[in-house]
C-alpha positions in Angstrom: 0.0 0.0 0.0 1.3 3.4 -0.9 2.1 5.5 2.2 -0.1 8.6 2.8 2.7 10.8 4.2 6.1 11.4 2.6 9.1 11.0 4.9 9.7 14.8 5.1 6.1 15.3 6.3 6.5 12.5 8.9 9.6 14.3 10.2 7.8 17.6 10.4 4.8 16.0 12.2 7.0 13.9 14.6 8.9 17.0 15.8 5.7 18.9 16.1 4.1 16.1 18.2 7.1 15.9 20.5 7.0 19.7 21.0 3.3 19.6 21.8 3.5 16.7 24.2 6.6 18.3 25.9 4.8 21.6 26.4 1.8 19.9 28.0 4.1 17.8 30.3 5.9 21.0 31.4 2.5 22.4 32.4 1.8 19.5 34.9 2.1 20.1 38.6 5.6 19.6 40.0 7.4 20.9 36.9 7.8 24.5 37.9 8.4 26.3 41.2 5.5 28.6 40.7 2.9 26.9 38.4 0.4 29.8 38.8 2.7 32.3 37.0 4.0 29.9 34.4 2.2 30.5 31.1 1.6 28.0 28.4 3.4 30.1 25.8 6.5 29.8 27.9 6.0 26.0 28.2 5.6 25.8 24.4 8.7 28.0 23.9 10.8 25.9 26.3 9.6 22.6 24.7 10.3 23.9 21.2 13.8 25.1 22.3 14.6 21.8 23.9 13.3 19.5 21.1 14.9 21.7 18.5 18.1 21.7 20.6 18.3 25.5 20.6 18.7 26.8 24.1 16.8 30.1 23.9 14.7 30.6 27.0 12.0 33.0 28.0 12.3 32.0 31.7 15.3 31.1 33.9 15.7 27.4 33.6 17.8 27.3 36.8 15.1 28.9 39.1 11.8 28.3 37.4 11.9 24.6 36.8 12.0 21.9 39.6 14.5 19.0 39.3 11.7 17.0 37.7 11.1 19.8 35.2 14.8 20.0 34.4 14.8 16.2 33.9 11.9 16.5 31.4 13.9 19.2 29.5 16.9 16.9 29.3 14.7 14.1 27.9 13.3 16.5 25.3 16.8 17.6 24.4 17.9 14.0 23.9 14.8 13.2 21.8 15.3 16.2 19.7 19.1 15.6 19.2 18.7 12.0 18.1 15.4 12.5 16.3 12.1 11.0 17.2 12.1 8.4 14.4 15.7 7.4 15.2 14.6 6.6 18.8 11.6 4.7 17.5 13.9 2.6 15.2 16.0 1.7 18.2 12.9 0.5 20.0 12.0 -1.6 17.0 15.4 -3.2 16.9 15.4 -4.0 20.7 11.9 -5.6 20.4 12.9 -7.6 17.3 10.4 -6.0 15.0 11.1 -5.6 11.3 12.3 -2.2 10.0 10.3 -1.6 6.8 11.3 0.5 3.9 9.0 3.4 4.8 10.6 3.7 8.3 14.1 3.5 6.8 13.2 6.4 4.5 11.9 8.4 7.4 15.0 7.8 9.5 17.1 8.7 6.4 15.3 12.0 6.2 15.7 12.6 9.9 19.4 12.0 9.9 20.0 13.7 6.5 21.8 10.5 5.3 22.6 10.3 1.6 22.3 6.5 1.2 19.5 4.2 2.3 21.7 1.2 2.8 23.1 0.7 6.3 20.5 2.9 8.0 19.8 0.5 10.9 23.6 0.0 11.5 24.0 3.8 11.5 21.2 4.3 14.0 22.7 1.8 16.4 26.1 3.4 15.9 24.6 6.8 16.6 23.0 5.5 19.8 26.3 3.9 20.9 28.3 7.1 20.2 25.8 9.3 21.9 25.9 7.1 25.0 29.7 7.0 25.0 30.3 10.8 24.6 27.6 11.8 27.0 28.7 9.3 29.7 32.3 10.4 29.6 31.4 14.0 29.5 28.9 13.6 32.4 31.6 11.8 34.5 34.2 14.5 33.9 31.8 17.3 34.7 30.3 15.5 37.8 33.8 14.9 39.1 34.7 18.6 38.6 31.5 19.9 40.2 32.0 17.6 43.2 35.8 17.9 43.8 36.4 21.6 42.9 33.0 23.2 43.8 31.9 20.9 46.6 28.6 19.9 45.1 26.8 17.1 46.9 27.2 13.8 45.0 23.6 13.6 43.7 23.7 17.3 42.5 27.1 16.9 40.9 25.9 13.8 39.0 22.7 15.4 37.9 24.3 18.6 36.8 27.1 16.7 35.0 24.6 14.6 33.1 22.3 17.5 32.2 25.2 19.6 30.8 26.7 16.7 29.0 23.4 15.9 27.2 22.9 19.6 26.5 26.4 20.0 25.1 26.6 16.9 22.9 23.2 17.6 21.5 24.3 21.2 20.9 21.3 22.5 22.9 22.9 25.2 25.1 20.6 24.8 28.1 22.4 25.4 31.4 21.3 25.0 35.0 22.9 28.3 36.0 21.3 31.7 35.7 24.4 33.2 34.1 24.8 30.1 31.8 28.5 29.1 32.2 30.0 32.5 32.9 31.0 31.3 36.4 33.2 28.7 34.7 35.1 30.9 32.2 38.4 30.3 34.0 37.7 26.6 34.5 39.7 24.7 31.9 38.1 21.3 32.7 34.5 22.5 32.4 35.1 24.8 29.4 37.1 22.2 27.4 34.8 19.3 28.2 31.7 21.2 27.1 33.5 22.6 24.0 34.7 19.1 22.9 31.2 17.7 23.4 29.8 20.5 21.2 32.4 19.9 18.5 31.9 16.2 18.3 28.2 16.5 18.5 28.3 19.0 15.6 30.7 17.0 13.3 28.0 14.5 12.3 27.9 10.8 13.2 29.1 9.4 9.9 32.2 11.6 10.0 33.0 10.6 13.6 32.6 6.9 12.7 34.9 7.4 9.6 37.6 9.1 11.7 37.4 6.4 14.3 37.6 3.6 11.8 40.4 5.1 9.8 42.3 6.1 13.0 43.1 9.6 11.7 44.2 8.4 8.3 42.9 11.1 5.9 44.4 9.7 2.6 41.2 7.7 1.7 38.7 9.8 3.6 35.4 10.6 2.0 34.7 14.0 0.5 32.1 14.7 3.2 34.7 14.0 6.0 37.3 16.2 4.3 34.9 19.1 3.8 33.4 18.8 7.3 36.7 18.6 9.1 38.4 21.4 7.0 35.5 23.8 7.2 35.0 23.1 10.9 38.7 23.7 11.6 38.7 26.9 9.6 35.6 28.3 11.3 37.0 27.5 14.8 40.3 29.2 13.9 38.5 32.2 12.4 36.2 32.6 15.4 38.9 32.2 18.0 41.3 34.7 16.3 38.4 37.1 15.6 37.2 37.1 19.2 40.8 37.5 20.5 41.6 40.4 18.2 38.3 42.3 18.9 37.9 41.5 22.6 41.5 41.3 23.9 41.3 44.7 25.7 37.5 44.8 25.9 35.2 44.5 28.9 34.0 41.0 28.0 37.3 39.4 29.0 38.4 41.9 31.6 40.3 40.4 34.5 41.4 37.3 32.7 45.0 36.3 32.1 46.4 35.7 28.7 45.8 31.9 28.6 42.3 32.4 30.1 41.5 34.9 27.3 42.5 32.3 24.8 40.3 29.7 26.5 37.3 32.1 26.6 37.9 33.0 22.9 38.1 29.4 21.8 34.9 28.5 23.8 33.0 31.5 22.2 34.2 30.3 18.8 32.8 26.8 19.5 29.5 27.7 21.0 28.0 29.7 18.1 28.3 26.5 16.0 24.7 25.8 17.2 25.4 25.2 20.9 24.4 28.4 22.7 26.5 28.3 25.9 28.5 31.3 26.9 31.3 31.9 29.4 31.5 35.7 28.8 28.7 38.2 29.1 26.9 38.6 25.8 26.0 42.1 26.9 29.6 43.1 27.1 30.8 41.9 23.6 31.7 44.3 20.9 29.5 44.8 17.8 32.2 43.3 15.6 32.1 40.2 17.7 28.4 40.1 17.4 28.6 39.9 13.6 31.3 37.3 13.8 28.9 35.2 15.9 26.1 35.8 13.4 28.2 34.4 10.6 29.2 31.4 12.7 25.6 30.7 13.8 24.3 31.0 10.2 26.8 28.4 8.9 26.3 26.1 11.9 27.3 22.5 12.3 27.5 19.6 9.9 24.9 17.3 8.3 23.8 14.2 10.2 24.7 15.9 13.5 22.8 17.4 16.4 23.4 20.9 15.2 21.7 23.3 12.9 22.5 26.1 10.5 23.0 25.8 6.7 25.7 23.2 7.5 29.4 23.1 6.8 29.1 21.0 3.7 26.7 23.6 2.2 29.2 26.4 3.0 32.0 24.3 1.6 30.2 23.6 -1.7 29.4 27.3 -2.1 33.0 28.3 -1.5 34.1 25.7 -4.0 31.6 26.9 -6.6 32.8 30.5 -6.1 36.4 29.4 -6.6 35.5 27.5 -9.7 33.6 30.5 -11.2 36.5 32.8 -10.4 38.8 30.5 -12.2 36.5 30.2 -15.2 35.9 26.5 -14.7 32.6 24.7 -15.4 33.2 21.9 -13.0 33.0 22.5 -9.2 35.8 20.6 -7.5 37.0 19.9 -4.0 39.8 17.6 -2.7 40.4 16.1 -6.2 36.7 15.3 -6.5 34.0 16.8 -8.7 30.8 18.0 -7.1 27.7 17.4 -9.2 25.5 20.3 -10.4 22.6 19.0 -8.5 24.6 19.3 -5.3 25.6 22.8 -6.1 22.0 23.8 -6.9 20.9 22.3 -3.6 23.5 24.2 -1.7 22.5 27.5 -3.4 18.8 26.7 -2.7 19.5 26.1 1.0 21.5 29.4 1.2 18.8 31.4 -0.7 15.9 29.9 1.3 17.7 30.4 4.6 18.7 34.0 3.8 15.2 34.9 2.7 13.6 33.2 5.7 15.9 35.0 8.2 15.2 38.3 6.4 11.4 37.9 6.6 11.4 36.7 10.2 13.7 39.5 11.3 11.4 42.1 9.7 8.4 40.5 11.4 10.2 40.3 14.8 11.2 44.0 14.5 7.6 44.9 13.8 6.5 43.3 17.1 8.3 45.9 19.3 9.7 49.3 18.5 12.4 49.0 21.1 14.0 46.0 19.3 17.3 47.0 17.6 18.1 45.7 14.2 21.2 43.9 15.4 19.3 42.4 18.4 16.5 41.2 16.2 18.8 39.7 13.5 21.0 38.0 16.1 17.9 36.5 17.8 16.4 35.2 14.5 19.7 33.7 13.3 20.3 32.1 16.7 16.9 30.5 16.6 17.2 29.4 12.9 20.7 28.0 13.6 19.3 26.3 16.7 22.1 28.0 18.7 20.5 29.6 21.8 22.7 32.7 22.2 20.9 36.0 22.8 21.7 39.6 23.4 19.1 39.7 26.1 16.1 40.0 23.9 14.5 36.5 24.5 12.8 37.2 27.9 11.5 40.5 26.7 9.7 39.1 23.6 6.0 39.7 23.2 3.7 36.8 22.7 3.8 37.3 19.0 7.6 37.6 19.1 7.7 34.2 21.0 5.6 32.6 18.3 7.8 33.9 15.6 10.9 32.5 17.3 9.2 29.2 17.9 8.5 28.9 14.2 12.1 29.9 13.4 13.5 27.3 15.8 11.2 24.6 14.3 12.2 25.5 10.8 15.9 25.5 11.6 15.7 22.1 13.3 13.8 20.2 10.6 15.8 22.0 7.9 14.7 24.4 5.1 14.8 21.7 2.4 12.8 19.2 4.4 10.2 21.9 5.1 10.0 23.0 1.6 9.7 19.5 0.2 7.0 18.6 2.8 4.9 21.6 2.1 5.3 21.7 -1.7 2.6 20.1 -3.8 3.7 17.1 -5.9 4.5 17.9 -9.4 5.1 15.7 -12.4 8.5 15.7 -13.9 8.5 17.9 -17.1 8.9 16.0 -20.3 9.7 19.0 -22.5 13.2 20.6 -22.5 12.8 24.3 -22.9 15.2 26.4 -25.0 18.2 27.9 -23.2 18.9 31.6 -23.0 21.8 33.4 -21.5 21.3 36.2 -18.9 23.8 38.8 -17.7 24.7 37.9 -14.0 26.8 39.7 -11.4 
């Protein structure tokens, strides 16, 4: 029987269902410290931010939610990071049920995987990697919280586990009112969280390939080469940019030289869709803000827990620009040719994402005359890239503004191409080739 819903539409509906259920659960008694003052729009916003692994919050997670509420948020982050259908596939495997073609197609759409073969193996590998990274990260953070900060054992374990899940899934939720500013000189916490963010944003197939090849890049896939090179370049650019702009600024006042390098590196990592911060966002320079906007817009890599237009999209666009500048018709990277369809898709993602961000920024600015252009643009790109950084605008959003950011987070998590395909009407392939005509461009 022909399935009613296409895989993209199932992905859209599954994330929407998880958000709806999560928001209703957060409204139950025992989830917040003051249920009477906790509005549903804030529950919906929090659930969306958690499932879409964003980290933007309209209320203080540390003080508003009870331990049970915080546990629910952690579960929503994990569900959103792995993908609802990925988790369902794991349950099917554990219960011995057959994984049909339709479910494989849906999981392929959820993970953004290119090939249909090996989907179940990939899902199991994803689960194993997630458990391994989060367990090690949780253990290191719990030990640091207990030994250096004298947290009680249960609190240290809980805080370690929550922040490991939030970091690896690139969510950016923190259980401290100032996010991670209190740990900006702590090398263990900063580097542990940063490494979890980086690995979570590389993409599961790339991590598997690196592990299997043991660092041998001679026969690495084009995806791995582009992801690793673009990621390294963006981290270097962000770190150096932050150091150059903020070295004598108020954001890193009182820090030693090595501590400033640590803070700059962390702030170069976190805009890659994570949303943590160890320096005050209110104190950073305008130039730093625009560096972060660029990093947030590019985001993480395909088949990862992060958002943005993705490193591969950015890499293909750079390669196409380089080919055009050299007068070449073929787009090449690392001694491989990139097909025209891939180039068109990359340009489509860039164009749709840019247009979407522009429209949502205009709409957000229209909701409040006190919102600055930079603030609004930063907020929208942070939501679209599922980052979670804010210049302080999120708690002050109007109800309409919150709805706009909810829609932006949702679109950023499911992906612009998936959303476009799911909403577009089916069209028959054209059988007539139209005549070609040249246009002046540029």
